[in-house]
Structures are given as structure tokens and as C-alpha cells.
N, CA, C and O atoms as a GROMACS GRO file, in nm:
protein
  492
    1UNK      N    1  11.094  14.824  11.342
    1UNK     CA    2  11.071  14.777  11.207
    1UNK      C    3  11.018  14.635  11.214
    1UNK      O    4  11.054  14.558  11.302
    2UNK      N    5  10.931  14.603  11.121
    2UNK     CA    6  10.875  14.468  11.116
    2UNK      C    7  10.942  14.386  11.006
    2UNK      O    8  10.982  14.439  10.902
    3UNK      N    9  10.954  14.256  11.032
    3UNK     CA   10  11.017  14.164  10.939
    3UNK      C   11  10.927  14.043  10.918
    3UNK      O   12  10.879  13.982  11.014
    4UNK      N   13  10.904  14.011  10.792
    4UNK     CA   14  10.830  13.891  10.757
    4UNK      C   15  10.931  13.780  10.738
    4UNK      O   16  11.026  13.793  10.660
    5UNK      N   17  10.912  13.671  10.808
    5UNK     CA   18  11.000  13.555  10.798
    5UNK      C   19  10.917  13.440  10.743
    5UNK      O   20  10.812  13.407  10.796
    6UNK      N   21  10.966  13.380  10.636
    6UNK     CA   22  10.892  13.273  10.569
    6UNK      C   23  10.976  13.146  10.576
    6UNK      O   24  11.093  13.144  10.537
    7UNK      N   25  10.914  13.040  10.625
    7UNK     CA   26  10.980  12.910  10.632
    7UNK      C   27  10.942  12.825  10.512
    7UNK      O   28  10.824  12.816  10.477
    8UNK      N   29  11.041  12.764  10.450
    8UNK     CA   30  11.018  12.681  10.332
    8UNK      C   31  11.062  12.538  10.359
    8UNK      O   32  11.147  12.512  10.444
    9UNK      N   33  11.003  12.447  10.284
    9UNK     CA   34  11.041  12.307  10.289
    9UNK      C   35  11.003  12.240  10.158
    9UNK      O   36  10.936  12.300  10.074
   10UNK      N   37  11.046  12.116  10.141
   10UNK     CA   38  11.016  12.041  10.020
   10UNK      C   39  10.904  11.942  10.053
   10UNK      O   40  10.926  11.842  10.120
   11UNK      N   41  10.783  11.972  10.004
   11UNK     CA   42  10.665  11.892  10.036
   11UNK      C   43  10.681  11.747   9.992
   11UNK      O   44  10.644  11.656  10.066
   12UNK      N   45  10.736  11.724   9.875
   12UNK     CA   46  10.752  11.587   9.825
   12UNK      C   47  10.842  11.506   9.918
   12UNK      O   48  10.814  11.390   9.947
   13UNK      N   49  10.950  11.569   9.967
   13UNK     CA   50  11.040  11.499  10.059
   13UNK      C   51  10.972  11.476  10.194
   13UNK      O   52  10.991  11.371  10.256
   14UNK      N   53  10.893  11.573  10.239
   14UNK     CA   54  10.820  11.556  10.365
   14UNK      C   55  10.719  11.442  10.352
   14UNK      O   56  10.708  11.358  10.442
   15UNK      N   57  10.647  11.439  10.241
   15UNK     CA   58  10.546  11.335  10.219
   15UNK      C   59  10.609  11.197  10.211
   15UNK      O   60  10.544  11.097  10.243
   16UNK      N   61  10.735  11.189  10.168
   16UNK     CA   62  10.803  11.060  10.151
   16UNK      C   63  10.855  11.003  10.284
   16UNK      O   64  10.892  10.886  10.290
   17UNK      N   65  10.857  11.085  10.388
   17UNK     CA   66  10.906  11.036  10.517
   17UNK      C   67  10.810  10.932  10.574
   17UNK      O   68  10.688  10.946  10.563
   18UNK      N   69  10.865  10.828  10.636
   18UNK     CA   70  10.778  10.735  10.709
   18UNK      C   71  10.703  10.811  10.818
   18UNK      O   72  10.754  10.909  10.872
   19UNK      N   73  10.583  10.767  10.848
   19UNK     CA   74  10.496  10.836  10.944
   19UNK      C   75  10.565  10.861  11.078
   19UNK      O   76  10.552  10.969  11.135
   20UNK      N   77  10.640  10.762  11.126
   20UNK     CA   78  10.708  10.776  11.255
   20UNK      C   79  10.818  10.881  11.249
   20UNK      O   80  10.838  10.957  11.344
   21UNK      N   81  10.890  10.886  11.138
   21UNK     CA   82  10.998  10.984  11.123
   21UNK      C   83  10.941  11.126  11.114
   21UNK      O   84  10.997  11.218  11.172
   22UNK      N   85  10.830  11.143  11.043
   22UNK     CA   86  10.766  11.274  11.034
   22UNK      C   87  10.717  11.317  11.172
   22UNK      O   88  10.734  11.432  11.211
   23UNK      N   89  10.657  11.225  11.246
   23UNK     CA   90  10.610  11.257  11.381
   23UNK      C   91  10.727  11.300  11.471
   23UNK      O   92  10.715  11.395  11.548
   24UNK      N   93  10.840  11.229  11.460
   24UNK     CA   94  10.959  11.264  11.540
   24UNK      C   95  11.011  11.403  11.501
   24UNK      O   96  11.047  11.483  11.587
   25UNK      N   97  11.014  11.430  11.371
   25UNK     CA   98  11.060  11.560  11.322
   25UNK      C   99  10.972  11.672  11.378
   25UNK      O  100  11.023  11.772  11.428
   26UNK      N  101  10.841  11.654  11.369
   26UNK     CA  102  10.749  11.756  11.420
   26UNK      C  103  10.763  11.772  11.572
   26UNK      O  104  10.756  11.884  11.623
   27UNK      N  105  10.782  11.663  11.642
   27UNK     CA  106  10.804  11.668  11.786
   27UNK      C  107  10.933  11.744  11.818
   27UNK      O  108  10.938  11.823  11.913
   28UNK      N  109  11.037  11.720  11.739
   28UNK     CA  110  11.166  11.788  11.761
   28UNK      C  111  11.159  11.938  11.733
   28UNK      O  112  11.246  12.013  11.778
   29UNK      N  113  11.058  11.982  11.660
   29UNK     CA  114  11.041  12.125  11.632
   29UNK      C  115  10.993  12.202  11.754
   29UNK      O  116  11.021  12.322  11.767
   30UNK      N  117  10.922  12.136  11.845
   30UNK     CA  118  10.856  12.203  11.957
   30UNK      C  119  10.951  12.291  12.040
   30UNK      O  120  10.916  12.406  12.064
   31UNK      N  121  11.067  12.244  12.084
   31UNK     CA  122  11.153  12.332  12.164
   31UNK      C  123  11.197  12.458  12.089
   31UNK      O  124  11.209  12.565  12.149
   32UNK      N  125  11.220  12.446  11.959
   32UNK     CA  126  11.257  12.564  11.880
   32UNK      C  127  11.143  12.665  11.875
   32UNK      O  128  11.164  12.785  11.892
   33UNK      N  129  11.023  12.617  11.853
   33UNK     CA  130  10.906  12.705  11.847
   33UNK      C  131  10.881  12.770  11.982
   33UNK      O  132  10.850  12.888  11.988
   34UNK      N  133  10.896  12.694  12.089
   34UNK     CA  134  10.878  12.751  12.223
   34UNK      C  135  10.979  12.862  12.249
   34UNK      O  136  10.944  12.967  12.303
   35UNK      N  137  11.106  12.839  12.212
   35UNK     CA  138  11.210  12.941  12.231
   35UNK      C  139  11.179  13.064  12.146
   35UNK      O  140  11.191  13.177  12.194
   36UNK      N  141  11.140  13.043  12.023
   36UNK     CA  142  11.105  13.154  11.934
   36UNK      C  143  10.990  13.236  11.993
   36UNK      O  144  10.996  13.359  11.993
   37UNK      N  145  10.888  13.169  12.043
   37UNK     CA  146  10.771  13.239  12.095
   37UNK      C  147  10.798  13.312  12.226
   37UNK      O  148  10.716  13.394  12.268
   38UNK      N  149  10.910  13.285  12.292
   38UNK     CA  150  10.946  13.359  12.414
   38UNK      C  151  10.994  13.501  12.381
   38UNK      O  152  10.992  13.588  12.467
   39UNK      N  153  11.035  13.524  12.257
   39UNK     CA  154  11.083  13.657  12.217
   39UNK      C  155  10.965  13.753  12.212
   39UNK      O  156  10.866  13.726  12.143
   40UNK      N  157  10.974  13.863  12.284
   40UNK     CA  158  10.862  13.958  12.294
   40UNK      C  159  10.826  14.021  12.160
   40UNK      O  160  10.714  14.069  12.142
   41UNK      N  161  10.920  14.023  12.065
   41UNK     CA  162  10.896  14.087  11.937
   41UNK      C  163  10.822  14.000  11.836
   41UNK      O  164  10.800  14.044  11.723
   42UNK      N  165  10.783  13.878  11.873
   42UNK     CA  166  10.707  13.794  11.780
   42UNK      C  167  10.564  13.848  11.775
   42UNK      O  168  10.492  13.847  11.875
   43UNK      N  169  10.524  13.894  11.659
   43UNK     CA  170  10.391  13.950  11.640
   43UNK      C  171  10.292  13.838  11.606
   43UNK      O  172  10.178  13.838  11.655
   44UNK      N  173  10.336  13.745  11.523
   44UNK     CA  174  10.249  13.635  11.481
   44UNK      C  175  10.338  13.522  11.432
   44UNK      O  176  10.444  13.546  11.375
   45UNK      N  177  10.294  13.397  11.453
   45UNK     CA  178  10.370  13.280  11.408
   45UNK      C  179  10.269  13.172  11.373
   45UNK      O  180  10.182  13.140  11.453
   46UNK      N  181  10.281  13.115  11.253
   46UNK     CA  182  10.184  13.013  11.213
   46UNK      C  183  10.240  12.925  11.102
   46UNK      O  184  10.320  12.969  11.020
   47UNK      N  185  10.196  12.800  11.102
   47UNK     CA  186  10.224  12.716  10.986
   47UNK      C  187  10.112  12.742  10.885
   47UNK      O  188  10.007  12.795  10.920
   48UNK      N  189  10.137  12.705  10.761
   48UNK     CA  190  10.036  12.725  10.656
   48UNK      C  191  10.018  12.595  10.578
   48UNK      O  192  10.106  12.508  10.578
   49UNK      N  193   9.906  12.584  10.514
   49UNK     CA  194   9.875  12.466  10.433
   49UNK      C  195   9.966  12.461  10.311
   49UNK      O  196  10.008  12.564  10.258
   50UNK      N  197   9.996  12.340  10.266
   50UNK     CA  198  10.073  12.325  10.142
   50UNK      C  199   9.986  12.360  10.022
   50UNK      O  200  10.038  12.397   9.917
   51UNK      N  201   9.854  12.350  10.037
   51UNK     CA  202   9.763  12.381   9.926
   51UNK      C  203   9.766  12.531   9.900
   51UNK      O  204   9.768  12.611   9.994
   52UNK      N  205   9.767  12.568   9.774
   52UNK     CA  206   9.778  12.709   9.738
   52UNK      C  207   9.704  12.736   9.608
   52UNK      O  208   9.697  12.650   9.520
   53UNK      N  209   9.649  12.855   9.598
   53UNK     CA  210   9.596  12.904   9.471
   53UNK      C  211   9.670  13.031   9.437
   53UNK      O  212   9.718  13.102   9.526
   54UNK      N  213   9.680  13.060   9.310
   54UNK     CA  214   9.746  13.181   9.263
   54UNK      C  215   9.644  13.267   9.191
   54UNK      O  216   9.567  13.218   9.108
   55UNK      N  217   9.644  13.395   9.222
   55UNK     CA  218   9.558  13.490   9.153
   55UNK      C  219   9.650  13.584   9.077
   55UNK      O  220   9.739  13.646   9.135
   56UNK      N  221   9.630  13.592   8.946
   56UNK     CA  222   9.714  13.681   8.865
   56UNK      C  223   9.628  13.747   8.758
   56UNK      O  224   9.524  13.693   8.719
   57UNK      N  225   9.672  13.864   8.710
   57UNK     CA  226   9.592  13.931   8.608
   57UNK      C  227   9.611  13.866   8.470
   57UNK      O  228   9.723  13.838   8.429
   58UNK      N  229   9.501  13.844   8.401
   58UNK     CA  230   9.502  13.796   8.264
   58UNK      C  231   9.400  13.880   8.188
   58UNK      O  232   9.281  13.880   8.221
   59UNK      N  233   9.447  13.952   8.088
   59UNK     CA  234   9.360  14.041   8.011
   59UNK      C  235   9.284  14.138   8.101
   59UNK      O  236   9.166  14.166   8.080
   60UNK      N  237   9.354  14.188   8.202
   60UNK     CA  238   9.297  14.290   8.290
   60UNK      C  239   9.202  14.239   8.396
   60UNK      O  240   9.139  14.319   8.465
   61UNK      N  241   9.189  14.105   8.411
   61UNK     CA  242   9.100  14.050   8.512
   61UNK      C  243   9.174  13.946   8.595
   61UNK      O  244   9.261  13.876   8.543
   62UNK      N  245   9.140  13.935   8.724
   62UNK     CA  246   9.206  13.834   8.807
   62UNK      C  247   9.162  13.693   8.767
   62UNK      O  248   9.043  13.666   8.751
   63UNK      N  249   9.260  13.604   8.752
   63UNK     CA  250   9.234  13.464   8.719
   63UNK      C  251   9.295  13.379   8.829
   63UNK      O  252   9.409  13.401   8.870
   64UNK      N  253   9.219  13.280   8.877
   64UNK     CA  254   9.263  13.193   8.985
   64UNK      C  255   9.307  13.059   8.926
   64UNK      O  256   9.235  12.999   8.846
   65UNK      N  257   9.426  13.014   8.965
   65UNK     CA  258   9.474  12.882   8.925
   65UNK      C  259   9.517  12.806   9.049
   65UNK      O  260   9.556  12.866   9.149
   66UNK      N  261   9.510  12.674   9.042
   66UNK     CA  262   9.557  12.590   9.153
   66UNK      C  263   9.709  12.590   9.154
   66UNK      O  264   9.773  12.587   9.050
   67UNK      N  265   9.764  12.592   9.275
   67UNK     CA  266   9.908  12.578   9.290
   67UNK      C  267   9.985  12.704   9.261
   67UNK      O  268   9.930  12.804   9.216
   68UNK      N  269  10.115  12.697   9.289
   68UNK     CA  270  10.201  12.811   9.258
   68UNK      C  271  10.211  12.829   9.107
   68UNK      O  272  10.194  12.733   9.031
   69UNK      N  273  10.237  12.950   9.064
   69UNK     CA  274  10.244  12.982   8.921
   69UNK      C  275  10.365  12.919   8.855
   69UNK      O  276  10.361  12.887   8.736
   70UNK      N  277  10.471  12.902   8.929
   70UNK     CA  278  10.593  12.841   8.875
   70UNK      C  279  10.619  12.709   8.945
   70UNK      O  280  10.576  12.690   9.059
   71UNK      N  281  10.688  12.619   8.879
   71UNK     CA  282  10.727  12.493   8.940
   71UNK      C  283  10.838  12.520   9.042
   71UNK      O  284  10.939  12.582   9.010
   72UNK      N  285  10.817  12.472   9.162
   72UNK     CA  286  10.915  12.493   9.268
   72UNK      C  287  10.935  12.364   9.346
   72UNK      O  288  10.844  12.281   9.353
   73UNK      N  289  11.052  12.348   9.403
   73UNK     CA  290  11.077  12.233   9.488
   73UNK      C  291  11.044  12.267   9.632
   73UNK      O  292  10.989  12.184   9.705
   74UNK      N  293  11.078  12.388   9.674
   74UNK     CA  294  11.051  12.431   9.810
   74UNK      C  295  10.922  12.512   9.812
   74UNK      O  296  10.900  12.597   9.727
   75UNK      N  297  10.838  12.484   9.912
   75UNK     CA  298  10.714  12.556   9.926
   75UNK      C  299  10.708  12.620  10.064
   75UNK      O  300  10.770  12.573  10.159
   76UNK      N  301  10.632  12.727  10.073
   76UNK     CA  302  10.611  12.794  10.201
   76UNK      C  303  10.538  12.701  10.295
   76UNK      O  304  10.436  12.643  10.258
   77UNK      N  305  10.590  12.686  10.416
   77UNK     CA  306  10.527  12.599  10.515
   77UNK      C  307  10.490  12.671  10.643
   77UNK      O  308  10.410  12.622  10.723
   78UNK      N  309  10.549  12.790  10.663
   78UNK     CA  310  10.517  12.868  10.782
   78UNK      C  311  10.558  13.013  10.759
   78UNK      O  312  10.631  13.045  10.665
   79UNK      N  313  10.509  13.097  10.847
   79UNK     CA  314  10.553  13.236  10.844
   79UNK      C  315  10.544  13.291  10.985
   79UNK      O  316  10.470  13.241  11.069
   80UNK      N  317  10.622  13.394  11.009
   80UNK     CA  318  10.610  13.467  11.134
   80UNK      C  319  10.654  13.610  11.111
   80UNK      O  320  10.731  13.639  11.019
   81UNK      N  321  10.605  13.698  11.195
   81UNK     CA  322  10.637  13.840  11.188
   81UNK      C  323  10.711  13.877  11.315
   81UNK      O  324  10.668  13.846  11.426
   82UNK      N  325  10.823  13.944  11.296
   82UNK     CA  326  10.908  13.989  11.407
   82UNK      C  327  10.908  14.141  11.409
   82UNK      O  328  10.920  14.205  11.304
   83UNK      N  329  10.896  14.198  11.526
   83UNK     CA  330  10.916  14.341  11.546
   83UNK      C  331  11.052  14.356  11.613
   83UNK      O  332  11.068  14.322  11.730
   84UNK      N  333  11.150  14.406  11.537
   84UNK     CA  334  11.288  14.415  11.587
   84UNK      C  335  11.347  14.549  11.544
   84UNK      O  336  11.303  14.609  11.446
   85UNK      N  337  11.447  14.597  11.617
   85UNK     CA  338  11.506  14.727  11.585
   85UNK      C  339  11.586  14.729  11.455
   85UNK      O  340  11.605  14.835  11.396
   86UNK      N  341  11.634  14.610  11.409
   86UNK     CA  342  11.716  14.608  11.288
   86UNK      C  343  11.720  14.467  11.230
   86UNK      O  344  11.676  14.371  11.294
   87UNK      N  345  11.772  14.456  11.108
   87UNK     CA  346  11.779  14.328  11.040
   87UNK      C  347  11.865  14.228  11.117
   87UNK      O  348  11.832  14.110  11.121
   88UNK      N  349  11.973  14.275  11.177
   88UNK     CA  350  12.062  14.184  11.250
   88UNK      C  351  11.988  14.112  11.362
   88UNK      O  352  12.003  13.991  11.379
   89UNK      N  353  11.908  14.186  11.439
   89UNK     CA  354  11.832  14.122  11.547
   89UNK      C  355  11.723  14.033  11.489
   89UNK      O  356  11.696  13.926  11.543
   90UNK      N  357  11.660  14.075  11.380
   90UNK     CA  358  11.558  13.991  11.316
   90UNK      C  359  11.619  13.858  11.272
   90UNK      O  360  11.556  13.753  11.289
   91UNK      N  361  11.738  13.862  11.217
   91UNK     CA  362  11.807  13.739  11.176
   91UNK      C  363  11.836  13.652  11.298
   91UNK      O  364  11.817  13.530  11.294
   92UNK      N  365  11.882  13.714  11.406
   92UNK     CA  366  11.913  13.640  11.527
   92UNK      C  367  11.788  13.568  11.579
   92UNK      O  368  11.795  13.451  11.617
   93UNK      N  369  11.674  13.636  11.579
   93UNK     CA  370  11.550  13.576  11.627
   93UNK      C  371  11.500  13.471  11.530
   93UNK      O  372  11.457  13.363  11.572
   94UNK      N  373  11.504  13.499  11.400
   94UNK     CA  374  11.460  13.402  11.299
   94UNK      C  375  11.544  13.275  11.305
   94UNK      O  376  11.496  13.167  11.271
   95UNK      N  377  11.667  13.287  11.348
   95UNK     CA  378  11.756  13.172  11.359
   95UNK      C  379  11.712  13.074  11.466
   95UNK      O  380  11.765  12.963  11.474
   96UNK      N  381  11.616  13.111  11.550
   96UNK     CA  382  11.563  13.021  11.652
   96UNK      C  383  11.461  12.924  11.593
   96UNK      O  384  11.432  12.821  11.654
   97UNK      N  385  11.407  12.955  11.477
   97UNK     CA  386  11.301  12.875  11.416
   97UNK      C  387  11.353  12.736  11.377
   97UNK      O  388  11.469  12.723  11.340
   98UNK      N  389  11.269  12.632  11.386
   98UNK     CA  390  11.313  12.498  11.347
   98UNK      C  391  11.370  12.491  11.206
   98UNK      O  392  11.464  12.416  11.181
   99UNK      N  393  11.314  12.567  11.114
   99UNK     CA  394  11.361  12.561  10.975
   99UNK      C  395  11.503  12.612  10.958
   99UNK      O  396  11.567  12.585  10.856
  100UNK      N  397  11.554  12.685  11.056
  100UNK     CA  398  11.692  12.732  11.051
  100UNK      C  399  11.787  12.635  11.120
  100UNK      O  400  11.909  12.652  11.114
  101UNK      N  401  11.733  12.533  11.186
  101UNK     CA  402  11.814  12.445  11.268
  101UNK      C  403  11.807  12.297  11.232
  101UNK      O  404  11.892  12.219  11.275
  102UNK      N  405  11.709  12.259  11.156
  102UNK     CA  406  11.691  12.118  11.126
  102UNK      C  407  11.624  12.102  10.990
  102UNK      O  408  11.583  12.200  10.929
  103UNK      N  409  11.613  11.980  10.943
  103UNK     CA  410  11.546  11.954  10.816
  103UNK      C  411  11.625  11.994  10.694
  103UNK      O  412  11.567  12.023  10.589
  104UNK      N  413  11.756  11.996  10.706
  104UNK     CA  414  11.841  12.036  10.593
  104UNK      C  415  11.813  11.951  10.469
  104UNK      O  416  11.808  12.004  10.358
  105UNK      N  417  11.795  11.820  10.487
  105UNK     CA  418  11.769  11.732  10.372
  105UNK      C  419  11.628  11.749  10.318
  105UNK      O  420  11.596  11.697  10.211
  106UNK      N  421  11.543  11.821  10.392
  106UNK     CA  422  11.405  11.844  10.348
  106UNK      C  423  11.387  11.982  10.287
  106UNK      O  424  11.275  12.026  10.262
  107UNK      N  425  11.499  12.051  10.263
  107UNK     CA  426  11.492  12.183  10.200
  107UNK      C  427  11.445  12.294  10.292
  107UNK      O  428  11.403  12.399  10.244
  108UNK      N  429  11.452  12.273  10.425
  108UNK     CA  430  11.410  12.378  10.517
  108UNK      C  431  11.500  12.499  10.504
  108UNK      O  432  11.621  12.487  10.490
  109UNK      N  433  11.439  12.615  10.509
  109UNK     CA  434  11.513  12.742  10.512
  109UNK      C  435  11.418  12.852  10.556
  109UNK      O  436  11.296  12.835  10.554
  110UNK      N  437  11.474  12.966  10.595
  110UNK     CA  438  11.397  13.082  10.638
  110UNK      C  439  11.439  13.200  10.550
  110UNK      O  440  11.558  13.222  10.525
  111UNK      N  441  11.342  13.274  10.506
  111UNK     CA  442  11.365  13.398  10.432
  111UNK      C  443  11.319  13.512  10.521
  111UNK      O  444  11.210  13.506  10.578
  112UNK      N  445  11.400  13.617  10.535
  112UNK     CA  446  11.368  13.731  10.621
  112UNK      C  447  11.361  13.857  10.535
  112UNK      O  448  11.455  13.888  10.462
  113UNK      N  449  11.248  13.928  10.545
  113UNK     CA  450  11.230  14.051  10.467
  113UNK      C  451  11.170  14.161  10.554
  113UNK      O  452  11.073  14.138  10.626
  114UNK      N  453  11.228  14.280  10.547
  114UNK     CA  454  11.169  14.396  10.614
  114UNK      C  455  11.044  14.436  10.537
  114UNK      O  456  11.038  14.422  10.414
  115UNK      N  457  10.944  14.487  10.609
  115UNK     CA  458  10.826  14.536  10.539
  115UNK      C  459  10.767  14.655  10.613
  115UNK      O  460  10.799  14.680  10.729
  116UNK      N  461  10.681  14.726  10.544
  116UNK     CA  462  10.616  14.842  10.601
  116UNK      C  463  10.503  14.887  10.511
  116UNK      O  464  10.468  14.818  10.414
  117UNK      N  465  10.447  14.999  10.542
  117UNK     CA  466  10.337  15.052  10.464
  117UNK      C  467  10.386  15.093  10.325
  117UNK      O  468  10.496  15.147  10.311
  118UNK      N  469  10.306  15.068  10.224
  118UNK     CA  470  10.337  15.111  10.089
  118UNK      C  471  10.317  15.262  10.081
  118UNK      O  472  10.212  15.314  10.117
  119UNK      N  473  10.421  15.331  10.032
  119UNK     CA  474  10.414  15.475  10.016
  119UNK      C  475  10.452  15.511   9.872
  119UNK      O  476  10.570  15.510   9.838
  120UNK      N  477  10.354  15.541   9.788
  120UNK     CA  478  10.384  15.571   9.648
  120UNK      C  479  10.469  15.698   9.630
  120UNK      O  480  10.526  15.720   9.523
  121UNK      N  481  10.477  15.781   9.735
  121UNK     CA  482  10.555  15.904   9.728
  121UNK      C  483  10.700  15.885   9.770
  121UNK      O  484  10.783  15.974   9.750
  122UNK      N  485  10.731  15.768   9.828
  122UNK     CA  486  10.868  15.743   9.877
  122UNK      C  487  10.963  15.727   9.761
  122UNK      O  488  10.926  15.681   9.652
  123UNK      N  489  11.089  15.765   9.786
  123UNK     CA  490  11.193  15.750   9.685
  123UNK      C  491  11.233  15.606   9.668
  123UNK      O  492  11.320  15.575   9.587
   0.00000   0.00000   0.00000
């Protein structure tokens, strides 16, 4: 089974960090990322830009707006896909990510979701 893991953080708090502290934080992430990437079930791992656009239907047509549709404090900062036999192992592997181990004051967290092919016939 595949699991989508999304890392969140608070962009405003990250931006407020002194340059040296942010550099140290990013440097401290490296061992966690290296450990995570040693797991054979990692399908993909990447950070993402804080910039975002939202596409949503309005009067039956897609409309693009800047930013998330709702006001949020935490924004997506990374994602990775794990191929694991069950949610318990996916959680164990996701727990290796820096967002699960550091940055508590910056709103870091990981969300883990199972995913698969959409089947309109499924119950």
C-alpha cells in the first residue's frame, strides 16, 4: 500500500528566523532526511515551494486564485510517498522525517494518508 506523507510548517515563523538560525535548522534536517531516504520503501521525497495557487470550480468553470483558499497558519512544505505493508510501518518510517522530530515551535508536523487508484465501483 502507498502512503502520502505531507510535512507542514508555519511560513511566517520560518521567515522570522534569523538567517543563521534558519541555516542551522536546515543543516540539522540533513541526518533525518538521509535516514529516511535509506528506507527502501521511499518512492519519492521532495520539498515544495511555499507559493501556491488554488484551482476551484466557479459557475462550472475552473478559476485560479493565488494562495490557499482558506487562511491557514501551517502550510505544506514537503511531501513524500512511502510504499509500506500497513499504516503502522508507514507511521514508523514517516517518524524519521525532520518535521516529526524538530521545529515544534515552527508548527512542523507530518500527515500520513493511504492512497490508491480511484474506483467509482468500490463500496
